[in-house]
C-alpha positions as CSV (number, residue, x, y, z in Angstrom):
1,M,6.2,-1.9,-5.3
2,I,3.6,-4.1,-3.6
3,K,2.1,-6.7,-5.9
4,H,-0.5,-9.4,-5.8
5,P,0.3,-12.6,-7.7
6,L,-3.4,-13.5,-8.5
7,F,-4.2,-10.2,-10.2
8,T,-3.3,-8.9,-13.6
9,R,-3.2,-5.3,-12.8
10,S,-4.7,-2.7,-15.2
11,I,-2.7,0.0,-13.6
12,H,0.9,0.9,-13.2
13,I,1.5,3.7,-10.8
14,I,5.0,4.9,-11.7
15,S,5.0,7.7,-9.1
16,T,4.1,5.2,-6.4
17,S,6.8,2.8,-7.5
18,L,9.4,5.6,-7.4
19,L,8.3,6.8,-4.0
20,L,8.2,3.4,-2.4
21,A,11.6,2.7,-3.7
22,G,12.9,5.8,-2.1
23,I,13.7,7.6,-5.4
24,S,12.9,11.2,-6.0
25,L,13.3,12.8,-9.4
26,P,15.5,15.9,-9.7
27,Q,13.8,19.2,-10.4
28,L,14.3,20.8,-13.8
29,A,17.1,23.3,-13.6
30,Y,15.9,25.5,-16.3
31,A,12.5,26.4,-17.7
32,N,13.5,25.5,-21.2
33,A,15.2,22.2,-20.2
34,Q,14.5,19.4,-22.6
35,V,11.9,17.0,-21.2
36,P,12.0,13.4,-22.4
37,P,8.9,12.1,-24.1
38,P,6.3,10.2,-21.9
39,P,7.0,6.5,-21.5
40,S,5.3,4.1,-23.8
41,L,3.7,1.5,-21.5
42,A,1.2,-1.2,-22.1
43,V,-0.9,0.0,-19.2
44,K,-4.2,1.9,-18.8
45,A,-3.0,4.6,-16.3
46,Y,0.2,6.0,-14.8
47,L,1.5,9.1,-13.2
48,V,5.2,10.2,-12.9
49,T,5.9,13.1,-10.5
50,D,8.8,14.8,-8.9
51,F,8.5,13.9,-5.2
52,N,10.3,17.1,-4.0
53,S,8.3,19.6,-6.0
54,G,5.1,17.7,-6.8
55,H,5.5,18.5,-10.5
56,V,3.8,16.1,-12.8
57,I,6.3,14.9,-15.4
58,A,4.2,12.4,-17.3
59,T,0.7,11.1,-17.0
60,Q,-1.9,9.0,-18.7
61,N,-5.5,8.5,-17.5
62,A,-4.5,9.6,-14.0
63,K,-8.1,10.2,-13.0
64,M,-9.5,6.9,-14.5
65,R,-10.9,4.5,-12.0
66,V,-9.0,1.2,-11.8
67,E,-8.7,-1.8,-9.4
68,P,-5.9,-1.1,-6.9
69,A,-5.3,-4.8,-6.2
70,S,-2.6,-5.1,-3.6
71,L,-1.7,-1.4,-3.8
72,T,-4.6,-1.3,-1.4
73,K,-2.1,-2.3,1.3
74,I,-0.5,1.1,1.1
75,M,-3.6,2.4,2.9
76,T,-3.7,-0.5,5.3
77,A,-0.1,0.2,6.1
78,Y,-0.8,4.0,6.5
79,L,-3.5,3.3,9.0
80,S,-1.4,0.7,10.8
81,L,1.5,3.2,11.2
82,K,-1.0,5.8,12.3
83,A,-2.3,3.4,15.0
84,L,1.3,2.9,16.2
85,K,1.9,6.6,16.3
86,N,-1.2,7.4,18.4
87,G,-0.5,4.4,20.7
88,H,-3.4,2.3,19.7
89,L,-0.9,-0.4,18.6
90,Q,2.5,-1.4,19.8
91,L,5.1,-3.1,17.6
92,S,5.6,-5.9,20.2
93,Q,1.9,-6.4,20.8
94,T,0.5,-9.7,19.7
95,L,-2.8,-9.9,17.7
96,P,-5.1,-12.9,17.4
97,V,-5.4,-14.5,14.0
98,S,-9.1,-15.1,13.0
99,E,-10.3,-17.9,10.8
100,K,-11.1,-15.4,8.1
101,A,-7.5,-14.1,8.0
102,W,-6.1,-17.7,8.1
103,K,-8.3,-18.9,5.2
104,V,-8.1,-15.8,3.0
105,E,-7.1,-16.5,-0.6
106,G,-4.0,-15.0,-2.4
107,S,-0.6,-14.2,-1.1
108,K,0.1,-15.0,2.5
109,M,2.8,-14.7,5.2
110,F,1.3,-18.0,6.6
111,I,0.2,-17.0,10.1
112,E,-1.7,-19.6,12.2
113,P,-4.8,-19.1,14.4
114,N,-3.2,-20.5,17.6
115,K,0.3,-19.0,17.1
116,P,0.9,-15.4,18.5
117,V,2.0,-12.9,15.9
118,T,3.3,-9.4,16.7
119,V,2.3,-6.2,15.0
120,D,5.9,-5.8,13.7
121,E,5.8,-9.3,12.2
122,L,2.4,-8.5,10.6
123,L,3.7,-5.2,9.1
124,H,6.7,-7.1,7.5
125,G,4.3,-9.8,6.3
126,M,2.0,-7.3,4.7
127,I,4.5,-4.9,3.2
128,T,7.3,-7.3,2.2
129,V,5.4,-10.4,1.0
130,S,2.0,-8.8,0.5
131,G,0.3,-11.1,2.9
132,N,-3.5,-10.9,2.8
133,D,-3.6,-12.7,6.1
134,A,-1.5,-10.1,7.7
135,S,-3.6,-7.3,6.2
136,I,-6.8,-8.7,7.6
137,T,-5.2,-9.4,11.0
138,L,-4.0,-5.8,11.3
139,A,-7.4,-4.5,10.2
140,E,-9.2,-6.6,12.8
141,G,-6.7,-5.5,15.4
142,I,-7.3,-1.8,14.7
143,A,-11.1,-1.8,14.0
144,S,-12.3,-5.2,15.3
145,S,-13.5,-6.2,11.8
146,E,-12.3,-5.7,8.3
147,E,-15.6,-4.1,7.3
148,L,-15.2,-1.4,10.0
149,F,-11.6,-1.0,8.9
150,A,-12.7,-0.3,5.3
151,G,-14.8,2.5,6.7
152,M,-11.7,3.9,8.3
153,M,-9.8,3.6,5.0
154,N,-12.5,5.6,3.2
155,K,-12.5,8.3,5.8
156,E,-8.8,8.6,5.6
157,A,-8.9,8.7,1.8
158,Q,-11.2,11.6,2.0
159,R,-9.0,13.4,4.5
160,L,-6.0,12.9,2.1
161,G,-8.0,14.3,-0.8
162,M,-8.4,11.0,-2.6
163,K,-11.7,11.9,-4.2
164,N,-11.9,9.0,-6.6
165,T,-11.1,6.2,-4.3
166,H,-13.4,3.7,-2.4
167,Y,-12.3,0.8,-0.4
168,M,-14.2,-2.4,0.5
169,N,-11.4,-4.4,2.1
170,A,-7.9,-4.2,3.5
171,T,-6.3,-6.6,1.0
172,G,-7.2,-5.5,-2.5
173,L,-9.2,-8.6,-3.4
174,P,-11.6,-7.7,-6.2
175,D,-14.9,-6.0,-5.5
176,P,-16.9,-3.7,-7.9
177,Q,-16.9,-1.0,-5.3
178,H,-13.2,-1.2,-4.6
179,Y,-11.4,1.3,-6.9
180,T,-8.9,4.1,-7.0
181,T,-6.9,6.2,-9.5
182,A,-3.2,6.8,-10.3
183,E,-3.6,10.4,-9.0
184,D,-5.1,9.3,-5.7
185,L,-2.4,6.6,-5.1
186,S,0.3,9.2,-5.7
187,K,-1.3,11.3,-2.9
188,L,-1.4,8.3,-0.6
189,A,2.2,7.3,-1.3
190,T,3.4,10.9,-0.7
191,A,1.5,11.1,2.6
192,L,2.9,7.8,3.8
193,I,6.5,8.9,3.2
194,N,6.0,12.4,4.6
195,D,4.0,11.3,7.7
196,F,6.0,8.2,8.7
197,P,9.5,8.6,7.2
198,E,11.4,6.4,9.7
199,E,9.0,3.5,9.5
200,Y,8.9,3.8,5.7
201,K,12.7,3.5,5.5
202,R,12.7,0.6,7.9
203,L,9.8,-1.4,6.4
204,Y,10.0,-0.7,2.6
205,S,13.7,-1.5,2.2
206,I,13.5,-5.2,3.0
207,K,14.2,-7.6,0.1
208,E,12.8,-10.8,1.7
209,Y,11.1,-11.9,4.9
210,E,10.9,-15.2,6.7
211,Y,8.0,-16.2,9.0
212,N,7.0,-19.7,10.2
213,N,10.1,-21.1,8.5
214,I,9.0,-19.9,5.1
215,K,11.2,-17.4,3.4
216,Q,9.6,-15.2,0.7
217,P,11.0,-12.5,-1.6
218,N,9.6,-8.9,-1.7
219,R,6.5,-8.9,-3.8
């Protein structure tokens, strides 16, 4: 699951955690099968679903608005993979690193303004180590600015049926108008796996990543 070290998240999306770990829950074999009680968690919202059937197994406040923090990067990844699929980006393509991306606060992959970085490196830096610098660089490479990219994120969210989500940036840094729900994140995670299965397997299975001689664990 993608995490951000500067945030204390008020949400724990169990369905997203399971999906991004490549785990699907088995369907119930019988209508009268005994279902375990919902988990007791010190969180405000969660949603547990069967990936194969879409059946909701357990839920709490799934429609409540919460800050997505670095789970925002699931949408940034989705749009980046979409740009690769439609030919707007290439994995070997290098993107410039802006001063904004270089100076961004929070977790980083430690890219530098004058050092070429490929789209593939940026994807690893964003997905594996939750690099805010990588997220902004991808956003600027796709839409020329993070602000325009946020507009793309909101348009995609509407297309995916994420009715209670609004994005203001590509990183998940706090903003009053940056919010989502457990239900919407479940929809996004499902779409990412269904639409980009090979890239999902390749990128979300990595335990650590090294860039610029700095090795970091999966966040």
